[in-house]
Residue, then its C-alpha position, 0 to 999 in steps of 0.5 A: m788844490t794840487r801843488r806843483q813843485y818842480p826843482p829849478q832844473v826842471w823849469a830851466a829845461l821846460l823853458r829851454r824847450h820853448g826857445f828860451v836861452n841864457l837861463d838861470a833858475q835857483a831856489v832862494a831859501a826862506p828867511e825863516p828856517d821852516g819857511r818855503a824857498t822862493l823859486l826864481v827863474r830868468g830867461e831871455r827869448p831871442a828875437y825872431r824875424v818876421h818876414r813881411h811880404a810887400p803889398r801887392 
């Protein structure tokens, strides 16, 4: 199984490219010295307007 590990900056750039704003991406250290970090990413997707046409 291929494991994909991207740094937090790459994840933030990917989400930004897809319209997310107010991004925060960080790696949180594992409690054990030899453990793997946990990636936390938060972002917001701005609301967008849907133009609805009046029924004919």
